[in-house]
C-alpha positions, 0 to 999 in steps of 0.5 A: 806304429806304436814304436814310431809314436814313442820315438817321435814323442822322445824326440819331441820331449828332448827338443823341449828339454833342450830349448830352454838352454837357448832361451836362457841364453837369449835372456843373458844377451838381454842383460848384456844389451843393458850393460853395453847400453849403459856404457854407450850412454856414459860415452855419450855424456863424456864424449866431449870432455877432453880436459885438454887432452887429445880428441878422437879426431886426433887419435883414431885412424880409419885404416886400422879400424877398417881392418879390425871391422873386416876381421870381425865381420868376416868371422861371423860369416865363417861361423855361419859356415860352421853352423851350416856344417853342424846342421849337416853333422860334418864335424871336420868342417865344423872344426875347420870353420871354428878354427878360421873364426878363432884366428879372425877373432884373435886377429881382431883382439890383437889389433885392438890391443896394439891400438890400446898400447899405442894410445897409452904410449902416446899419453892417451891412456884412460886416466888422461880425460873423461872421454878416454876413460869412457872410450877405454871402458866401452871398447875394452868391455867389448874386447873382453867379450870377444876374448871370452868368445875365443875361449869358448871356441877353443873349448868347443873344438876340443869337445868336437875332437874325436867325435863323428856326429853332433848331438843335440846338446852340442848343437845347443852349445854351438847355437848359443855361441853363434848368438853370442858371436853375432851379438858382438858383431852388432855391438862392434858396428855400433862402436865403430859408427858411434865411437870411432866414426862420429869422433873422427868427423 
C-alpha cells in the first residue's frame, strides 16, 4: 500500500513538474497572437494603398490558394492522428504521421514560395506598394513559422528513431508542437479569409 502511494505520488509530482512546459508554451503562443494581430492591423490600414500597382483581385488565384489551404488543414488532421498514436505509445505510427505532416507542410511552403516568386517576377514585389509590403510581411511571417514547425517535426522524428516508448518529456514536446501547428492553421484561415478572399471580392 505504501509502495503504491509512493508510485502515485511520484507520478503526481512528475505530472506537475512537466506541466509548466506546456503552460509556458501557451504563453509563447499568446505573444505570437500579438505579433500576428499587429500584422493584420497593419494590413488592414494599408490594404487599399496600391500606388498604381496591381490589386489583390488582379494578383490572387483561388486554385493555388485552395490547394495551399487544403494541404495545411489536412496536415493538422494527420498530426492529430500522430497524437492519438503517441497516447497509445505506438512510436512507429507517430513517426509515420509526423512524416506525412511534414510532407504536407513542405508542399504548403513550396506553393507559397512559388507564389511569391511568380508575383515578384511580374513586378509585384514587396517594394511595389504599401499593400504588397503589408501582404508579403504578413504571409511570409506565417510561412516562416510553418518552416520552423517543419524543422521541429524533423527534430522530433530523429529523437523518436530507435525508441520503443514515448516518455512524458517527449509527450510534452509533441503536445507543444501540436499547439503550434494547430495555431498556424487558425492563423492561415484568417489570412486566407481576410487577406486573399476579401481582396479578390
